[in-house]
RODO-2510 file (C-alpha; in nm, 4 decimals, decimal comma):
residues 321
     n   res          X          Y          Z
     1     m     7,5334     0,6102    -7,9681
     2     k     7,4586     0,6727    -8,3342
     3     r     7,7567     0,4580    -8,4353
     4     l     7,6219     0,1657    -8,2289
     5     v     7,2762     0,2094    -8,3742
     6     k     7,4264     0,1962    -8,7234
     7     t     7,6176    -0,1208    -8,6330
     8     l     7,2983    -0,2819    -8,5114
     9     v     7,1060    -0,1976    -8,8261
    10     l     7,3850    -0,2983    -9,0632
    11     s     7,4105    -0,6316    -8,8856
    12     g     7,0610    -0,7045    -9,0117
    13     l     6,8959    -0,6797    -8,6739
    14     l     6,5755    -0,5208    -8,7920
    15     l     6,2927    -0,7559    -8,7072
    16     t     6,0726    -0,8270    -9,0029
    17     s     5,8359    -1,1072    -8,9123
    18     v     5,7838    -1,3937    -8,6747
    19     f     5,5411    -1,6820    -8,6598
    20     a     5,3746    -1,6860    -8,3212
    21     s     5,0549    -1,8421    -8,1889
    22     g     4,9570    -1,9565    -8,5367
    23     s     4,9595    -1,6171    -8,7078
    24     m     5,2035    -1,3731    -8,8700
    25     y     5,2542    -1,0285    -8,7364
    26     q     5,4883    -0,7535    -8,8522
    27     v     5,7415    -0,5597    -8,6506
    28     a     6,0074    -0,3237    -8,7807
    29     f     6,2190    -0,1109    -8,5597
    30     g     6,5758    -0,0311    -8,4743
    31     q     6,7142    -0,0635    -8,1248
    32     e     6,9057     0,2323    -7,9935
    33     t     7,1510     0,1224    -7,7268
    34     d     7,5088     0,1746    -7,6225
    35     d     7,5213    -0,1599    -7,4379
    36     p     7,7580    -0,3907    -7,6337
    37     v     7,6461    -0,6938    -7,4317
    38     k     7,2863    -0,6294    -7,5265
    39     i     7,3825    -0,6026    -7,8926
    40     e     7,5968    -0,9184    -7,8804
    41     i     7,3273    -1,1313    -7,7198
    42     y     7,0596    -1,0114    -7,9559
    43     k     7,2852    -1,0615    -8,2585
    44     r     7,3552    -1,4165    -8,1407
    45     f     6,9810    -1,4758    -8,1265
    46     y     6,9147    -1,3190    -8,4659
    47     d     7,1984    -1,4963    -8,6469
    48     n     7,0741    -1,8361    -8,5286
    49     r     6,6994    -1,7766    -8,5353
    50     d     6,6484    -1,9755    -8,8559
    51     s     6,9547    -2,1981    -8,8797
    52     n     7,0077    -2,3119    -8,5187
    53     q     6,7033    -2,2471    -8,3075
    54     a     6,8424    -2,4196    -7,9998
    55     v     7,1272    -2,1643    -7,9891
    56     a     6,8811    -1,8835    -8,0625
    57     y     6,6585    -2,0007    -7,7780
    58     k     6,9504    -1,9911    -7,5334
    59     a     7,0387    -1,6417    -7,6527
    60     a     6,6797    -1,5295    -7,6051
    61     q     6,6880    -1,6699    -7,2517
    62     d     7,0114    -1,4795    -7,1820
    63     y     6,8656    -1,1577    -7,3209
    64     l     6,5480    -1,1774    -7,1138
    65     a     6,7410    -1,2696    -6,8018
    66     k     6,9263    -0,9365    -6,8250
    67     y     6,6827    -0,7036    -6,9976
    68     i     6,3285    -0,8215    -6,9294
    69     k     6,2601    -0,5078    -6,7266
    70     d     6,2956    -0,2999    -7,0442
    71     k     5,9457    -0,4139    -7,1436
    72     d     6,0023    -0,2905    -7,4992
    73     q     5,9319    -0,4389    -7,8444
    74     y     6,2413    -0,6579    -7,8275
    75     v     6,1401    -0,8165    -7,4998
    76     d     5,7866    -0,8679    -7,6290
    77     y     5,9169    -1,0234    -7,9517
    78     l     6,1582    -1,2601    -7,7766
    79     q     5,8943    -1,3732    -7,5297
    80     k     5,6564    -1,4573    -7,8149
    81     w     5,9326    -1,6276    -8,0155
    82     m     6,0358    -1,8402    -7,7162
    83     k     5,6755    -1,9417    -7,6490
    84     n     5,6356    -2,0524    -8,0102
    85     y     5,9694    -2,2373    -8,0039
    86     e     5,8769    -2,4206    -7,6835
    87     h     5,5418    -2,5221    -7,8332
    88     n     5,7029    -2,6590    -8,1499
    89     d     5,9719    -2,8306    -7,9443
    90     r     5,7044    -3,0119    -7,7423
    91     k     5,5415    -3,1272    -8,0657
    92     a     5,8735    -3,2625    -8,1897
    93     r     5,9461    -3,4389    -7,8597
    94     l     5,6081    -3,6066    -7,8124
    95     g     5,6638    -3,8948    -8,0532
    96     s     6,0122    -3,9592    -7,9177
    97     l     5,8829    -3,9757    -7,5608
    98     i     5,6184    -4,2297    -7,6609
    99     n     5,8718    -4,4366    -7,8557
   100     a     6,0971    -4,4350    -7,5495
   101     n     5,8062    -4,5611    -7,3341
   102     n     5,8304    -4,2460    -7,1223
   103     f     5,4535    -4,2254    -7,0963
   104     t     5,4309    -4,0033    -6,7887
   105     e     5,6373    -3,7320    -6,9551
   106     a     5,4561    -3,7874    -7,2862
   107     y     5,1167    -3,7176    -7,1298
   108     k     5,2578    -3,4143    -6,9491
   109     v     5,4048    -3,2717    -7,2699
   110     g     5,0945    -3,3686    -7,4682
   111     g     4,8738    -3,1900    -7,2182
   112     e     5,0837    -2,8751    -7,2541
   113     i     5,0594    -2,8942    -7,6334
   114     l     4,6820    -2,9290    -7,6270
   115     s     4,6428    -2,6610    -7,3637
   116     a     4,8026    -2,4158    -7,6065
   117     e     4,6514    -2,5708    -7,9216
   118     p     4,3330    -2,7634    -7,8289
   119     n     4,2565    -2,8741    -8,1860
   120     y     4,5988    -3,0246    -8,2597
   121     l     4,4812    -3,3625    -8,3850
   122     r     4,8283    -3,5197    -8,4187
   123     a     4,8816    -3,5051    -8,0415
   124     q     4,5342    -3,6409    -7,9699
   125     i     4,5954    -3,9387    -8,1992
   126     d     4,9377    -4,0097    -8,0514
   127     l     4,8158    -3,9857    -7,6912
   128     g     4,5125    -4,2004    -7,7702
   129     y     4,7206    -4,4871    -7,9035
   130     a     4,9956    -4,4378    -7,6435
   131     g     4,7452    -4,5473    -7,3794
   132     y     4,7356    -4,8929    -7,5356
   133     l     5,1154    -4,9060    -7,5546
   134     a     5,1432    -4,8086    -7,1880
   135     a     4,8702    -5,0474    -7,0676
   136     s     5,0246    -5,3357    -7,2629
   137     k     5,3367    -5,2734    -7,0533
   138     k     5,1336    -5,2892    -6,7294
   139     d     5,1097    -4,9105    -6,6918
   140     e     4,7375    -4,8371    -6,6679
   141     t     4,7677    -4,4940    -6,5055
   142     h     4,6903    -4,3185    -6,8346
   143     n     4,3890    -4,5265    -6,9405
   144     a     4,1238    -4,2629    -6,8766
   145     e     4,3199    -3,9879    -7,0536
   146     a     4,4032    -4,2155    -7,3441
   147     l     4,0413    -4,3199    -7,3905
   148     n     3,9314    -3,9572    -7,4066
   149     y     4,1992    -3,8736    -7,6619
   150     a     4,1329    -4,1850    -7,8724
   151     r     3,7550    -4,1339    -7,8802
   152     k     3,7917    -3,7656    -7,9607
   153     s     4,0393    -3,8447    -8,2393
   154     i     3,8057    -4,1046    -8,3899
   155     q     3,5187    -3,8572    -8,3814
   156     l     3,7199    -3,5794    -8,5462
   157     i     3,8628    -3,8063    -8,8175
   158     e     3,5187    -3,9479    -8,8963
   159     e     3,3938    -3,5891    -8,9261
   160     g     3,6555    -3,5272    -9,1947
   161     k     3,9413    -3,3778    -8,9936
   162     a     4,2973    -3,4873    -9,0709
   163     p     4,6364    -3,4334    -8,9058
   164     s     4,9214    -3,2641    -9,0912
   165     e     5,0548    -3,6156    -9,1555
   166     w     4,9235    -3,9660    -9,0832
   167     a     5,2618    -4,1207    -8,9952
   168     p     5,3456    -4,3393    -8,8106
   169     f     5,0186    -4,4845    -8,9401
   170     k     4,9669    -4,5529    -9,3089
   171     g     4,6637    -4,3340    -9,3612
   172     k     4,3143    -4,2541    -9,2411
   173     d     4,1805    -4,6111    -9,2264
   174     d     4,4957    -4,7439    -9,0633
   175     t     4,4764    -4,4712    -8,7978
   176     l     4,1108    -4,5456    -8,7252
   177     a     4,1859    -4,9173    -8,7006
   178     y     4,4607    -4,8647    -8,4425
   179     l     4,2588    -4,6114    -8,2427
   180     n     3,9554    -4,8414    -8,2253
   181     y     4,1862    -5,1273    -8,1308
   182     a     4,3265    -4,9107    -7,8501
   183     v     3,9767    -4,8296    -7,7246
   184     g     3,8850    -5,1985    -7,7402
   185     y     4,1896    -5,2953    -7,5368
   186     l     4,1512    -5,0149    -7,2820
   187     t     3,7844    -5,0994    -7,2149
   188     l     3,8338    -5,4773    -7,2047
   189     k     3,8365    -5,4982    -6,8239
   190     t     3,5959    -5,2196    -6,7371
   191     s     3,3394    -5,2346    -7,0171
   192     p     3,3660    -5,5500    -7,2284
   193     e     3,0429    -5,4710    -7,4143
   194     q     3,2005    -5,1494    -7,5438
   195     s     3,5222    -5,3365    -7,6125
   196     i     3,3363    -5,5725    -7,8451
   197     d     3,2027    -5,2795    -8,0492
   198     s     3,5448    -5,1173    -8,0827
   199     l     3,7310    -5,4374    -8,1712
   200     i     3,4769    -5,5341    -8,4365
   201     k     3,5058    -5,1851    -8,5814
   202     a     3,8868    -5,2013    -8,5742
   203     a     3,8814    -5,5267    -8,7719
   204     q     3,6699    -5,3733    -9,0495
   205     y     3,9532    -5,1578    -9,1827
   206     d     4,2143    -5,2887    -9,4237
   207     s     4,5097    -5,2577    -9,1880
   208     e     4,7510    -5,4727    -8,9910
   209     i     4,4948    -5,4777    -8,7105
   210     r     4,2776    -5,7051    -8,9256
   211     r     4,5721    -5,9423    -8,9582
   212     t     4,6788    -5,9320    -8,5912
   213     p     4,5925    -6,2375    -8,3753
   214     s     4,5398    -6,0329    -8,0594
   215     t     4,2524    -5,8430    -8,2231
   216     y     4,0437    -6,1608    -8,2267
   217     y     4,1777    -6,2938    -7,8978
   218     f     4,0716    -5,9716    -7,7230
   219     l     3,7357    -5,9981    -7,8988
   220     a     3,6885    -6,3513    -7,7635
   221     v     3,7816    -6,2324    -7,4130
   222     a     3,5392    -5,9394    -7,4409
   223     y     3,2554    -6,1752    -7,5354
   224     e     3,3486    -6,4034    -7,2453
   225     a     3,3751    -6,1249    -6,9872
   226     g     3,0658    -5,9410    -7,1119
   227     p     2,7567    -6,1067    -7,2581
   228     y     2,8643    -6,4677    -7,1960
   229     k     2,9242    -6,4080    -6,8257
   230     t     2,5963    -6,2178    -6,7913
   231     l     2,3830    -6,4729    -6,9781
   232     s     2,5550    -6,7745    -6,8258
   233     t     2,5091    -6,6440    -6,4718
   234     a     2,1417    -6,5714    -6,5374
   235     y     2,0873    -6,9132    -6,6946
   236     q     2,2485    -7,0960    -6,4042
   237     a     2,0417    -6,9007    -6,1544
   238     n     1,7071    -6,9399    -6,3304
   239     y     1,7090    -7,2597    -6,5337
   240     a     1,9944    -7,4963    -6,4427
   241     n     1,8853    -7,8465    -6,3334
   242     k     1,5202    -7,7657    -6,4045
   243     p     1,2808    -7,8987    -6,6668
   244     e     1,3073    -7,7247    -7,0007
   245     t     1,0592    -7,4445    -7,0631
   246     p     1,0118    -7,2094    -7,3563
   247     e     1,1872    -6,9425    -7,1484
   248     s     1,4867    -7,1627    -7,0643
   249     k     1,5126    -7,2748    -7,4262
   250     a     1,5181    -6,9124    -7,5456
   251     a     1,7775    -6,8215    -7,2812
   252     l     1,9998    -7,1135    -7,3861
   253     e     1,9726    -7,0155    -7,7502
   254     k     2,0958    -6,6631    -7,6662
   255     l     2,3851    -6,8162    -7,4771
   256     n     2,4634    -7,0449    -7,7706
   257     v     2,4819    -6,7448    -8,0072
   258     i     2,7428    -6,5837    -7,7826
   259     m     2,9386    -6,9089    -7,7619
   260     d     2,9416    -6,9230    -8,1400
   261     r     3,0847    -6,5695    -8,1463
   262     i     3,3566    -6,6767    -7,9009
   263     i     3,4382    -6,9819    -8,1125
   264     d     3,4567    -6,7674    -8,4244
   265     a     3,6890    -6,5136    -8,2573
   266     y     3,9251    -6,7831    -8,1290
   267     a     3,9245    -6,9517    -8,4699
   268     r     4,0318    -6,6231    -8,6299
   269     a     4,3041    -6,5645    -8,3718
   270     i     4,4428    -6,9156    -8,4289
   271     n     4,4196    -6,8804    -8,8067
   272     v     4,6014    -6,5475    -8,8134
   273     a     4,8644    -6,6678    -8,5646
   274     g     4,9620    -6,9326    -8,8173
   275     t     5,2882    -7,1135    -8,7553
   276     d     5,4871    -6,8136    -8,6303
   277     p     5,6943    -6,9497    -8,3371
   278     k     5,6308    -6,6434    -8,1222
   279     n     5,2559    -6,7159    -8,1335
   280     q     5,2687    -7,0859    -8,0555
   281     q     5,2116    -7,0718    -7,6795
   282     s     4,9180    -6,8378    -7,7246
   283     r     4,7877    -7,0509    -8,0110
   284     t     4,7945    -7,3578    -7,7860
   285     d     4,6049    -7,1750    -7,5115
   286     w     4,3474    -7,0416    -7,7565
   287     m     4,2962    -7,3855    -7,9061
   288     a     4,2214    -7,5319    -7,5639
   289     k     3,9631    -7,2641    -7,4861
   290     m     3,8052    -7,2827    -7,8281
   291     s     3,7795    -7,6621    -7,8129
   292     s     3,5839    -7,6538    -7,4888
   293     y     3,3215    -7,4207    -7,6363
   294     y     3,3141    -7,6069    -7,9671
   295     k     3,2618    -7,9465    -7,8048
   296     f     2,9868    -7,8082    -7,5822
   297     r     2,8085    -7,6811    -7,8926
   298     h     2,8578    -8,0100    -8,0780
   299     d     2,7701    -8,2717    -7,8166
   300     g     3,1308    -8,3344    -7,7157
   301     n     3,2513    -8,3819    -8,0727
   302     d     3,5295    -8,1775    -8,2312
   303     a     3,4671    -8,2910    -8,5891
   304     g     3,4970    -7,9978    -8,8272
   305     l     3,7068    -7,7875    -8,5895
   306     t     4,0179    -7,7952    -8,8078
   307     e     3,8181    -7,6953    -9,1135
   308     l     3,6523    -7,4119    -8,9214
   309     i     3,9892    -7,2664    -8,8249
   310     a     4,1260    -7,2992    -9,1781
   311     s     3,8357    -7,1060    -9,3298
   312     a     3,7835    -6,8577    -9,0453
   313     m     3,9188    -6,5506    -9,2266
   314     q     3,7352    -6,6274    -9,5493
   315     k     3,4035    -6,5036    -9,4168
   316     p     3,2955    -6,1670    -9,2732
   317     l     3,3377    -6,1062    -8,9020
   318     p     2,9925    -6,1644    -8,7513
   319     p     2,8264    -5,8617    -8,5890
   320     k     2,7634    -5,8309    -8,2190
   321     p     2,4284    -5,9996    -8,1382
***
């Protein structure tokens, strides 16, 4: 037995330290055993622990499968090491799952990450924006989760928190722009008033979101589905085909302000779309919708429409009324 113990120690199989659950702890002991299989498996784990963790993980699994009933320091150490490895592996896999559009698995893995590490901001950011990516591909099953993650991420970042790295985004402002854009998109159907707030906020940051046509198209849709629909319905019910009154005049003026916001949003979408061929069908559709509002506001005349579109991005985005 002493010879085997000496072999174990000389092979470097004294544990010195391991990172587990976010902290360092020290262990140092020798393992007395005359089981060559036990020594071989543990040596395979130890030799690969730093250089090839996938092999080390398999060795740890093999060791615990045979010797878990020992309930000694080695079993305790391997269990902690495997838990830490699995956690880090989930972190590494999350981005790949999202990039592969495997959203169901991504939210499962993300949930496991955050269950073990609730304040891991990188996962919250990724899962927040992944909801937009999924919904844009007609998968809306993750909307509620994504909204929670996106809103929480925005709150934490605005409070001064930062992930270990901003990539795939370009930095703090870029991340906030995309997260607000995601919230705006995910609330477009259910809460257009909130969508307006988020989309306007997204467009304030110097990021690609400011130069993306869909940002302003979604904003136009949010105005249409929210305040325009509400005010238009009320106006038709209370004042249509009736003599003008101070109340009806005030109600129409409120409606006109919203129409001007819709016109402005469509003008920005068309301006940013430019002449890119992939935007032309959308640009044609947006032009038709914008023209109808513009002509209504200008007594059936579209004079000045071309100039409005050309200068749309030269002025600040108007605030929500």
